[in-house]
Backbone atoms as SQL, in Angstrom:
CREATE TABLE atoms (id INTEGER PRIMARY KEY, chain TEXT, resi INTEGER, resn TEXT, atom TEXT, x REAL, y REAL, z REAL);
INSERT INTO atoms VALUES
  (1, 'A', 1, 'MET', 'N', 21.484, -21.617, -13.733),
  (2, 'A', 1, 'MET', 'CA', 20.764, -21.458, -12.301),
  (3, 'A', 1, 'MET', 'C', 20.805, -20.296, -11.827),
  (4, 'A', 2, 'LYS', 'N', 21.776, -19.225, -12.457),
  (5, 'A', 2, 'LYS', 'CA', 22.046, -17.750, -12.043),
  (6, 'A', 2, 'LYS', 'C', 20.712, -17.305, -12.620),
  (7, 'A', 3, 'ARG', 'N', 20.236, -17.516, -13.896),
  (8, 'A', 3, 'ARG', 'CA', 19.217, -16.968, -14.404),
  (9, 'A', 3, 'ARG', 'C', 17.764, -17.185, -13.622),
  (10, 'A', 4, 'LEU', 'N', 17.688, -18.327, -13.379),
  (11, 'A', 4, 'LEU', 'CA', 16.578, -18.841, -12.469),
  (12, 'A', 4, 'LEU', 'C', 16.614, -18.252, -11.111),
  (13, 'A', 5, 'MET', 'N', 17.603, -17.878, -10.373),
  (14, 'A', 5, 'MET', 'CA', 17.465, -16.981, -9.094),
  (15, 'A', 5, 'MET', 'C', 17.021, -15.709, -9.485),
  (16, 'A', 6, 'ALA', 'N', 17.720, -15.153, -10.486),
  (17, 'A', 6, 'ALA', 'CA', 17.252, -13.727, -11.050),
  (18, 'A', 6, 'ALA', 'C', 15.801, -13.577, -11.325),
  (19, 'A', 7, 'VAL', 'N', 15.345, -14.347, -12.062),
  (20, 'A', 7, 'VAL', 'CA', 13.844, -14.430, -12.325),
  (21, 'A', 7, 'VAL', 'C', 13.139, -14.598, -10.974),
  (22, 'A', 8, 'ALA', 'N', 13.426, -15.544, -9.930),
  (23, 'A', 8, 'ALA', 'CA', 13.000, -15.798, -8.780),
  (24, 'A', 8, 'ALA', 'C', 12.871, -14.576, -7.906),
  (25, 'A', 9, 'MET', 'N', 14.087, -13.782, -8.007),
  (26, 'A', 9, 'MET', 'CA', 14.275, -12.416, -7.251),
  (27, 'A', 9, 'MET', 'C', 13.360, -11.478, -7.618),
  (28, 'A', 10, 'LEU', 'N', 13.148, -11.364, -9.023),
  (29, 'A', 10, 'LEU', 'CA', 12.491, -10.307, -9.683),
  (30, 'A', 10, 'LEU', 'C', 11.074, -10.468, -9.428),
  (31, 'A', 11, 'ALA', 'N', 10.579, -11.785, -9.291),
  (32, 'A', 11, 'ALA', 'CA', 9.119, -12.128, -9.106),
  (33, 'A', 11, 'ALA', 'C', 8.833, -11.709, -7.651),
  (34, 'A', 12, 'LEU', 'N', 9.570, -12.150, -6.778),
  (35, 'A', 12, 'LEU', 'CA', 9.447, -11.721, -5.299),
  (36, 'A', 12, 'LEU', 'C', 9.363, -10.159, -5.193),
  (37, 'A', 13, 'PHE', 'N', 10.426, -9.547, -5.619),
  (38, 'A', 13, 'PHE', 'CA', 10.221, -8.044, -5.612),
  (39, 'A', 13, 'PHE', 'C', 9.186, -7.455, -6.115),
  (40, 'A', 14, 'SER', 'N', 8.786, -7.886, -7.406),
  (41, 'A', 14, 'SER', 'CA', 7.292, -7.694, -7.985),
  (42, 'A', 14, 'SER', 'C', 6.212, -7.807, -7.161),
  (43, 'A', 15, 'ILE', 'N', 6.159, -8.931, -6.509),
  (44, 'A', 15, 'ILE', 'CA', 4.887, -9.232, -5.493),
  (45, 'A', 15, 'ILE', 'C', 4.974, -8.208, -4.445),
  (46, 'A', 16, 'ALA', 'N', 6.009, -8.046, -3.631),
  (47, 'A', 16, 'ALA', 'CA', 6.254, -7.332, -2.595),
  (48, 'A', 16, 'ALA', 'C', 5.844, -5.857, -3.120),
  (49, 'A', 17, 'THR', 'N', 6.168, -5.204, -4.286),
  (50, 'A', 17, 'THR', 'CA', 5.784, -3.894, -4.534),
  (51, 'A', 17, 'THR', 'C', 4.477, -3.744, -4.680),
  (52, 'A', 18, 'LEU', 'N', 3.836, -4.845, -5.269),
  (53, 'A', 18, 'LEU', 'CA', 2.419, -4.781, -5.660),
  (54, 'A', 18, 'LEU', 'C', 1.437, -4.741, -4.479),
  (55, 'A', 19, 'SER', 'N', 2.064, -5.561, -3.588),
  (56, 'A', 19, 'SER', 'CA', 1.226, -5.608, -2.421),
  (57, 'A', 19, 'SER', 'C', 1.460, -4.192, -1.350),
  (58, 'A', 20, 'ALA', 'N', 2.561, -3.555, -1.523),
  (59, 'A', 20, 'ALA', 'CA', 2.680, -2.479, -0.923),
  (60, 'A', 20, 'ALA', 'C', 1.742, -1.340, -1.480),
  (61, 'A', 21, 'CYS', 'N', 1.695, -1.494, -2.648),
  (62, 'A', 21, 'CYS', 'CA', 0.721, -0.300, -3.255),
  (63, 'A', 21, 'CYS', 'C', -0.766, -0.657, -2.791),
  (64, 'A', 22, 'ASN', 'N', -1.241, -1.753, -2.793),
  (65, 'A', 22, 'ASN', 'CA', -2.475, -1.934, -2.244),
  (66, 'A', 22, 'ASN', 'C', -2.546, -1.523, -0.689),
  (67, 'A', 23, 'THR', 'N', -1.595, -1.740, 0.141),
  (68, 'A', 23, 'THR', 'CA', -1.646, -1.454, 1.398),
  (69, 'A', 23, 'THR', 'C', -1.569, 0.071, 1.531),
  (70, 'A', 24, 'MET', 'N', -0.674, 0.831, 0.850),
  (71, 'A', 24, 'MET', 'CA', -0.782, 2.208, 0.860),
  (72, 'A', 24, 'MET', 'C', -2.046, 2.683, 0.537),
  (73, 'A', 25, 'GLU', 'N', -2.569, 2.145, -0.421),
  (74, 'A', 25, 'GLU', 'CA', -3.883, 2.854, -1.027),
  (75, 'A', 25, 'GLU', 'C', -4.953, 2.548, 0.136),
  (76, 'A', 26, 'GLY', 'N', -5.046, 1.584, 0.922),
  (77, 'A', 26, 'GLY', 'CA', -5.947, 1.313, 2.003),
  (78, 'A', 26, 'GLY', 'C', -5.593, 2.287, 3.108),
  (79, 'A', 27, 'LEU', 'N', -4.420, 2.570, 3.529),
  (80, 'A', 27, 'LEU', 'CA', -4.046, 3.460, 4.450),
  (81, 'A', 27, 'LEU', 'C', -4.454, 4.807, 4.334),
  (82, 'A', 28, 'GLY', 'N', -4.287, 5.227, 2.797),
  (83, 'A', 28, 'GLY', 'CA', -4.613, 6.522, 2.331),
  (84, 'A', 28, 'GLY', 'C', -6.295, 6.819, 2.591),
  (85, 'A', 29, 'LYS', 'N', -6.909, 5.775, 2.234),
  (86, 'A', 29, 'LYS', 'CA', -8.465, 5.837, 2.487),
  (87, 'A', 29, 'LYS', 'C', -8.802, 5.879, 3.985),
  (88, 'A', 30, 'ASP', 'N', -8.086, 5.125, 4.792),
  (89, 'A', 30, 'ASP', 'CA', -8.082, 5.047, 6.184),
  (90, 'A', 30, 'ASP', 'C', -7.956, 6.499, 6.772),
  (91, 'A', 31, 'VAL', 'N', -6.976, 7.230, 6.425),
  (92, 'A', 31, 'VAL', 'CA', -6.488, 8.573, 6.739),
  (93, 'A', 31, 'VAL', 'C', -7.588, 9.657, 6.257),
  (94, 'A', 32, 'LYS', 'N', -7.994, 9.351, 4.933),
  (95, 'A', 32, 'LYS', 'CA', -8.980, 10.333, 4.592),
  (96, 'A', 32, 'LYS', 'C', -10.199, 10.114, 5.338),
  (97, 'A', 33, 'LYS', 'N', -10.805, 9.113, 5.827),
  (98, 'A', 33, 'LYS', 'CA', -11.974, 8.855, 6.619),
  (99, 'A', 33, 'LYS', 'C', -11.621, 9.586, 7.941),
  (100, 'A', 34, 'LEU', 'N', -10.418, 9.376, 8.569),
  (101, 'A', 34, 'LEU', 'CA', -10.271, 9.911, 9.915),
  (102, 'A', 34, 'LEU', 'C', -10.024, 11.345, 9.634),
  (103, 'A', 35, 'GLY', 'N', -9.717, 11.936, 8.663),
  (104, 'A', 35, 'GLY', 'CA', -9.655, 13.495, 8.609),
  (105, 'A', 35, 'GLY', 'C', -11.256, 13.967, 8.338),
  (106, 'A', 36, 'GLU', 'N', -12.029, 13.144, 7.438),
  (107, 'A', 36, 'GLU', 'CA', -13.437, 13.721, 7.529),
  (108, 'A', 36, 'GLU', 'C', -13.978, 13.582, 8.808),
  (109, 'A', 37, 'LYS', 'N', -13.899, 12.502, 9.769),
  (110, 'A', 37, 'LYS', 'CA', -14.304, 12.557, 10.958),
  (111, 'A', 37, 'LYS', 'C', -13.979, 13.905, 11.864),
  (112, 'A', 38, 'VAL', 'N', -12.745, 14.200, 11.758),
  (113, 'A', 38, 'VAL', 'CA', -12.248, 15.247, 12.536),
  (114, 'A', 38, 'VAL', 'C', -12.806, 16.611, 11.995),
  (115, 'A', 39, 'GLU', 'N', -12.873, 16.575, 10.587),
  (116, 'A', 39, 'GLU', 'CA', -13.637, 17.919, 10.199),
  (117, 'A', 39, 'GLU', 'C', -14.940, 18.039, 10.772),
  (118, 'A', 40, 'ASP', 'N', -15.653, 16.868, 10.541),
  (119, 'A', 40, 'ASP', 'CA', -17.246, 16.982, 11.247),
  (120, 'A', 40, 'ASP', 'C', -17.222, 17.320, 12.651),
  (121, 'A', 41, 'LYS', 'N', -16.425, 16.855, 13.407),
  (122, 'A', 41, 'LYS', 'CA', -16.290, 17.191, 14.830),
  (123, 'A', 41, 'LYS', 'C', -16.055, 18.490, 15.104),
  (124, 'A', 42, 'ALA', 'N', -15.010, 19.029, 14.521),
  (125, 'A', 42, 'ALA', 'CA', -14.709, 20.363, 14.455),
  (126, 'A', 42, 'ALA', 'C', -15.632, 21.496, 13.854),
  (127, 'A', 43, 'SER', 'N', -16.516, 21.200, 13.116),
  (128, 'A', 43, 'SER', 'CA', -17.507, 22.038, 12.679),
  (129, 'A', 43, 'SER', 'C', -18.920, 22.110, 13.484),
  (130, 'A', 44, 'SER', 'N', -19.079, 20.903, 14.250),
  (131, 'A', 44, 'SER', 'CA', -20.296, 20.854, 14.932),
  (132, 'A', 44, 'SER', 'C', -19.951, 21.221, 16.348);
């Protein structure tokens, strides 16, 4: 039973970690686009 709980916790932790990576990647792209728009406004 302890082994099953350990495997379940590891699986949940792995899923949470992988989801966070995708979320942070998307956030990085959004910040990059925002920065490009600010640069465009500043140069015009």
